[in-house]
C-alpha positions in Angstrom: 13.6 5.0 -12.4 13.5 2.3 -9.9 11.9 1.3 -7.0 13.5 -1.1 -4.7 11.3 -3.2 -2.8 11.8 -4.7 0.8 9.7 -7.6 1.6 9.0 -8.2 5.5 8.1 -11.2 7.2 5.6 -13.5 6.2 3.1 -11.0 5.1 4.8 -8.7 3.0 7.2 -11.7 1.3 3.8 -13.4 0.3 2.6 -9.9 -1.0 5.3 -8.4 -3.0 5.5 -12.3 -4.8 2.1 -11.3 -5.8 3.0 -7.8 -6.7 5.8 -8.7 -9.2 3.6 -11.3 -10.7 0.7 -8.9 -11.7 3.3 -6.7 -12.6 5.2 -9.2 -15.1 1.8 -10.3 -16.2 0.5 -6.8 -16.6 4.0 -5.8 -18.7 3.5 -9.0 -20.9 0.4 -8.2 -21.7 1.0 -4.7 -23.1 3.2 -5.7 -25.4 0.1 -8.5 -26.6 -2.2 -5.2 -26.5 -0.2 -2.9 -28.1 2.4 -4.1 -30.0 3.4 -0.7 -31.1 5.8 2.6 -29.4 3.6 3.0 -26.5 3.0 -0.3 -25.3 7.2 -0.9 -25.7 7.6 2.6 -24.0 4.7 0.8 -20.9 7.2 -2.4 -21.1 9.9 -0.5 -21.1 9.3 1.8 -18.3 7.9 -0.6 -16.1 10.6 -2.7 -16.5 13.1 -0.3 -15.2 11.1 0.3 -12.2 10.9 -3.3 -10.9 13.1 -5.5 -12.6 16.8 -6.3 -13.9 18.4 -8.3 -16.3 21.0 -10.5 -15.1 24.2 -11.5 -17.1 22.3 -14.6 -17.9 19.0 -12.6 -19.8 17.4 -13.1 -16.6 15.0 -11.2 -15.1 15.0 -10.8 -11.6 12.8 -8.2 -8.9 14.2 -5.3 -7.4 13.7 -6.7 -4.1 15.0 -7.8 -0.6 13.2 -10.5 1.1 14.0 -10.5 4.5 12.1 -12.8 7.4 13.3 -14.7 10.7 12.6 -18.4 9.0 13.6 -19.6 6.1 10.2 -21.8 5.2 8.3 -18.7 3.6 11.7 -17.3 2.2 11.9 -20.9 0.9 8.5 -21.0 -0.7 8.0 -17.3 -1.8 11.1 -17.7 -4.0 10.5 -21.4 -5.4 6.6 -19.8 -6.1 8.7 -16.8 -8.1 10.8 -19.1 -10.3 8.2 -21.0 -11.4 6.3 -18.1 -13.3 8.8 -18.3 -16.1 9.0 -14.4 -16.5 10.8 -13.4 -13.5 12.5 -14.6 -10.4 14.0 -13.3 -7.2 18.2 -13.0 -6.9 19.6 -16.0 -5.6 21.2 -13.5 -3.0 18.5 -10.8 -2.2 17.3 -12.7 0.7 18.0 -13.1 4.6 16.2 -15.5 6.7 17.1 -17.2 9.9 15.8 -20.1 12.0 14.7 -18.3 15.1 11.5 -16.1 14.1 9.9 -12.8 16.6 6.8 -15.3 17.2 4.1 -12.3 17.5 6.6 -10.5 20.0 7.0 -7.1 18.5 9.5 -5.9 21.3 11.7 -9.2 20.2 11.7 -8.2 16.8 12.4 -4.7 17.0 14.9 -4.8 19.9 16.3 -8.3 19.6 16.5 -9.2 16.0 16.4 -6.3 14.1 20.0 -4.4 16.0 21.3 -7.8 15.3 20.8 -8.4 11.9 20.6 -4.6 10.7 24.3 -4.7 8.6 23.3 -8.0 7.4 19.8 -6.5 5.8 21.2 -3.0 4.8 24.1 -4.9 2.7 21.5 -6.3 0.9 19.3 -3.2 0.3 22.5 -1.3 -0.7 23.5 -3.9 -3.6 20.3 -3.4 -4.5 20.1 0.0 -4.8 23.6 -0.1 -6.4 21.7 -2.0 -9.2 19.6 1.2 -10.1 20.6 3.5 -12.7 18.5 6.1 -10.8 16.1 5.8 -7.5 12.9 6.5 -7.5 12.5 5.3 -4.0 12.0 2.3 -1.4 8.7 0.5 -0.8 8.3 -1.8 2.2 6.1 -4.3 2.2 4.3 -5.8 5.6 2.1 -6.7 7.9 1.1 -4.1 10.9 0.1 -6.5 13.3 3.2 -9.2 14.1 6.5 -10.1 15.2 8.9 -10.4 12.2 6.8 -7.9 10.1 6.2 -5.6 12.2 9.1 -5.4 14.6 11.6 -6.6 12.5 10.4 -4.5 9.5 9.8 -1.4 11.7 13.5 -1.5 12.7 15.1 -1.8 9.3 12.5 1.0 8.1 14.1 3.5 10.4 17.4 2.2 9.3 16.5 2.7 5.7 15.7 6.2 6.8 18.8 6.9 8.2 20.6 5.3 5.3 18.8 6.7 2.6 17.5 10.2 4.2 17.0 11.9 0.6 14.8 8.6 -0.9 11.3 8.7 -0.9 10.3 5.6 1.4 6.6 4.1 1.0 5.5 1.6 3.5 2.7 -0.7 2.3 1.1 -2.0 5.8 -1.6 -4.8 5.7 -4.1 -4.4 8.9 -4.9 -7.5 10.6 -8.8 -9.0 10.9 -10.8 -7.4 13.9 -11.2 -10.5 15.2 -7.7 -11.7 14.7 -5.8 -14.6 16.4 -3.7 -12.8 17.9 -4.3 -11.4 21.5 -1.5 -8.8 21.1 -2.0 -7.9 17.4 -3.3 -4.2 18.9 -0.3 -3.5 20.9 2.2 -4.5 17.9 -0.3 -2.3 15.6 0.2 0.8 17.7 3.7 0.2 18.4 4.4 0.3 14.1 2.1 2.8 13.0 3.7 5.2 16.1 7.1 4.7 14.5 6.5 4.3 11.1 5.0 7.6 11.3 8.2 9.4 12.2 10.2 8.2 9.6 7.8 7.0 6.7 6.9 9.2 3.9 3.6 8.0 3.5 1.9 4.5 4.3 -0.6 3.2 2.1 -2.8 1.0 4.1 -5.2 -2.1 3.5 -7.5 -3.5 5.5 -8.0 -7.3 5.9 -11.6 -7.6 6.4 -12.1 -5.1 3.8 -10.1 -7.0 1.3 -11.7 -10.5 2.3 -15.2 -9.4 1.7 -14.0 -8.3 -1.7 -13.0 -11.7 -2.4 -16.8 -12.9 -1.0 -18.8 -10.5 -2.4 -16.9 -9.5 -6.0 -14.5 -12.0 -6.8 -17.2 -14.7 -6.3 -14.5 -17.0 -3.5 -16.4 -19.6 -1.5 -13.3 -20.6 0.1 -11.3 -17.5 0.6 -7.5 -18.1 1.4 -4.5 -15.6 2.3 -3.4 -16.1 -1.4 -6.7 -14.8 -2.7 -6.5 -11.7 -0.4 -3.0 -11.2 -1.2 -3.8 -11.0 -5.1 -6.1 -8.1 -4.7 -4.0 -6.6 -2.4 -1.1 -6.8 -5.0 -3.8 -5.8 -8.0 -4.4 -2.3 -6.3 -0.9 -1.9 -5.9 -0.3 -2.8 -9.4 -2.6 -0.2 -10.5 -1.1 2.7 -8.4 2.8 2.0 -8.9 2.9 0.4 -12.6 3.7 3.5 -15.4 1.3 6.4 -16.3 1.3 10.0 -17.6 1.0 12.4 -15.2 0.6 15.9 -15.3 4.0 16.4 -15.2 4.6 14.4 -17.8 1.9 14.7 -20.5 3.1 12.3 -23.4 5.6 10.0 -21.3 5.5 7.8 -18.6 6.6 9.3 -14.8 10.5 8.5 -14.4 9.8 9.8 -10.7 6.4 7.6 -9.3 6.9 7.8 -5.8 7.6 11.6 -6.2 4.9 12.3 -7.3 2.7 10.0 -5.4 4.1 11.6 -2.2 4.1 15.5 -3.7 0.1 14.8 -4.6 -0.7 13.3 -1.6 1.0 13.9 1.6 0.8 17.6 1.4 1.1 18.2 5.2 3.4 15.6 6.9 0.7 15.5 9.9 -1.5 13.9 7.5 0.5 10.6 6.4 -2.2 7.7 5.8 -3.4 6.8 2.3 -5.8 4.0 1.7 -6.7 3.0 -1.8 -9.9 1.4 -3.4 -10.2 0.0 -7.3 -13.2 -0.3 -9.6 -13.9 -3.1 -11.5 -13.1 -6.0 -9.0 -14.6 -8.8 -10.3 -13.5 -12.3 -10.9 -10.5 -13.1 -14.4 -13.6 -15.6 -15.9 -16.3 -12.3 -16.3 -14.3 -10.5 -17.9 -14.9 -11.0 -21.3 -18.7 -11.0 -20.6 -18.0 -7.7 -19.3 -18.1 -3.9 -20.5 -17.7 -1.0 -18.5 -18.2 2.9 -19.4 -16.5 5.8 -18.1 -19.1 7.8 -16.3 -20.1 3.8 -15.0 -17.0 3.9 -13.2 -16.1 7.0 -11.8 -19.8 7.9 -10.4 -19.6 4.9 -7.7 -16.2 5.9 -7.2 -16.8 9.4 -6.2 -19.5 8.2 -4.2 -17.2 4.9 -2.5 -14.8 8.1 -1.7 -17.8 10.2 0.4 -18.8 7.4 2.1 -15.4 5.8 2.4 -16.6 2.8 0.9 -14.1 0.3 -0.5 -16.0 -1.9 -3.0 -19.2 -1.3 -5.0 -21.7 -3.2 -3.6 -23.5 -1.8 -0.2 -23.3 2.0 -1.2 -24.9 4.4 0.8 -25.8 6.7 -2.2 -28.2 8.8 0.7 -24.9 10.7 1.6 -24.2 14.1 -0.5 -21.8 16.8 0.0 -22.6 19.4 1.7 -22.1 22.7 1.0 -19.0 24.3 1.0 -18.0 25.8 4.3 -20.9 23.7 6.4 -17.9 21.4 8.2 -21.0 20.7 11.0 -22.9 19.1 8.5 -19.9 16.8 7.2 -19.4 16.0 10.7 -23.2 14.9 11.2 -23.8 13.3 7.7 -21.0 10.7 8.5 -18.9 12.2 5.6 -15.6 11.0 4.6 -13.3 14.9 3.9 -10.3 14.3 2.1 -7.3 15.9 2.7 -5.9 15.1 -1.2 -7.0 12.1 -3.7 -4.8 10.5 -6.6 -7.6 9.3 -9.2 -5.4 7.0 -11.5 -7.4 5.9 -15.1 -6.0 3.0 -17.2 -7.9 1.4 -20.6 -9.5 2.2 -23.8 -10.6 5.7 -24.3 -8.9 7.1 -21.2 -8.8 10.6 -22.4 -12.7 10.8 -22.7 -13.2 9.9 -18.9 -14.2 13.4 -17.1 -13.0 13.2 -13.3 -14.7 16.7 -12.7 -16.9 15.1 -9.9 -13.7 14.4 -8.1 -12.7 18.6 -8.3 -15.6 19.7 -6.3 -14.3 21.8 -3.2 -16.7 20.0 -1.1 -14.8 17.2 -0.9 -11.8 19.1 0.9 -10.5 20.1 4.0 -11.1 24.2 3.1 -7.6 25.1 3.9 -6.4 23.3 0.9 -7.9 24.2 -2.6 -9.5 21.5 -4.7 -7.2 22.2 -7.2 -4.1 21.6 -5.4 -5.6 18.5 -3.6 -6.7 16.4 -6.6 -4.4 15.7 -9.7 -5.3 12.3 -12.2 -2.5 10.2 -13.8 -4.0 8.1 -17.2 -2.4 5.1 -19.4 -4.2 4.4 -22.3 -3.5 0.7 -21.8 -5.5 -1.7 -19.8 -4.5 -3.1 -16.7 -4.4 -6.7 -15.6 -6.8 -7.7 -18.5 -9.5 -5.2 -17.0 -10.1 -3.4 -20.2 -11.1 0.3 -18.4 -10.3 0.5 -14.9 -9.9 3.3 -12.0 -8.1 3.1 -8.5 -8.4 6.1 -6.0 -5.9 6.9 -3.6 -6.7 8.6 -1.2 -5.5 10.6 2.2 -9.1 11.3 3.7 -10.7 10.4 7.0 -11.7 6.4 6.0 -8.6 5.2 7.4 -10.4 7.3 10.9 -12.0 4.6 12.6 -10.2 1.5 12.1 -7.5 3.7 13.9 -9.6 5.0 16.4 -11.0 1.4 17.3 -7.6 -0.4 17.2 -6.1 2.3 19.9 -9.3 2.3 22.2 -8.4 -1.8 22.1 -4.9 -1.6 23.0 -5.7 1.2 25.7 -8.1 -1.1 27.5 -5.5 -3.7 27.6 -2.3 -1.4 28.2 -4.7 0.4 31.6 -4.8 -3.3 33.3 -1.8 -4.2 32.2 -2.1 -7.1 30.4 0.8 -8.7 28.3 3.4 -5.5 29.3 5.9 -7.6 30.6 6.3 -9.7 27.3 7.7 -6.2 25.9 8.9 -5.0 28.6 11.7 -8.1 29.2 13.0 -7.1 25.3 13.3 -3.6 26.1 10.3 -1.8 25.6 9.3 0.5 28.5 6.0 1.7 29.7 6.7 5.0 28.5 7.4 3.4 24.9 3.7 2.5 25.1 2.5 5.9 26.5 4.6 8.1 23.5 3.1 5.7 21.1 -0.6 6.1 22.4 0.4 10.0 23.0 1.4 9.8 18.7 -1.6 7.9 17.4 -3.7 10.0 19.6 -2.6 13.3 17.9 -2.8 11.4 14.5 -6.4 10.7 15.4 -7.0 14.1 16.3 -5.9 16.0 13.3 -7.9 13.5 10.9 -10.7 14.1 12.8 -10.5 18.1 12.2 -10.3 17.7 8.8 
């Protein structure tokens, strides 16, 4: 089954290009590491999932690129073509010569409806190239004009056009001290609308990824390309083929469905976070060795402390006795609704993930056995001999969400910049509806 990726705005297109690079390189390495039936099966499954072969034998991404300005599209397609292994389809993009700026309302109320038909036709063509559609993945920033404004409108249209297909949003959360004064408004409007139409929302925080680049990757002068590479690595480790509890010896043919079934078991809770271990410069991989206990022990502690990288873990936090919810709140313990652990690499069958089955990690109304699932692959991912990725539906995004809504509400209370939205059709009632939606989400996660 295939996944169609829709890349929206500058951020979505740059993350998408890095994602397909990671997938293409990893798929190529699979045959080099395992020139056997196992490596071939991985290669075939990954290619079917993300790439299609043209009549000339070229591999093209199952993707649609959308931006209101041509520069980003041109750069993204040119960079992809340089890889020599894959490219974007010659007719798989849509762009205009007038952007939305940073005005969410301009993108959502003007550009989105104006170009809905043209964009929908591009997605339809890409969907028809799939033998079977596993779902649609949208990549976008949460805080801009094109990526979030147009992106939110297009996502709603995709839900209407493909009501029975899975829809996963990958959102890049802005820096806490961003340059765009209205980014909190844009974030509130984006999240509240997507919460009504997406099956799940996978969030990457720019501040967190930036720290990973600085402290774990040892990058001195961090660029957006460096940040996007980390996001693409984590996203690829989730989406590449793996054996699940339902597929046993074969790779999953329904990755989006199994992802949703394992993590989004209640419609009130749709926010997913992701962290991976290890993460290090590629130059260090040849001199590093990993053990499964050495990876899974810190990963479990990262989960309960809501930490996204190995450095700076608070080892003093412990899971409280089952049933003592108040103690959980006092200790800063991160309660989970559901977790998915994806293990890849050498001796993966020997990895013991029982620590993630502790009932104290989860909310009391969902049994740990049903809240935790594991996927495995014997092949190394992205040249890491062993790697583990945890996708979590938990309280880990509660603090940044609450902070963002609070800042947006303070601005709205003084009606700062609201006129820039009302002139394009977003009313003050729309703002209030969005605040109400996210306040409910915050309340639900607080009471897990």
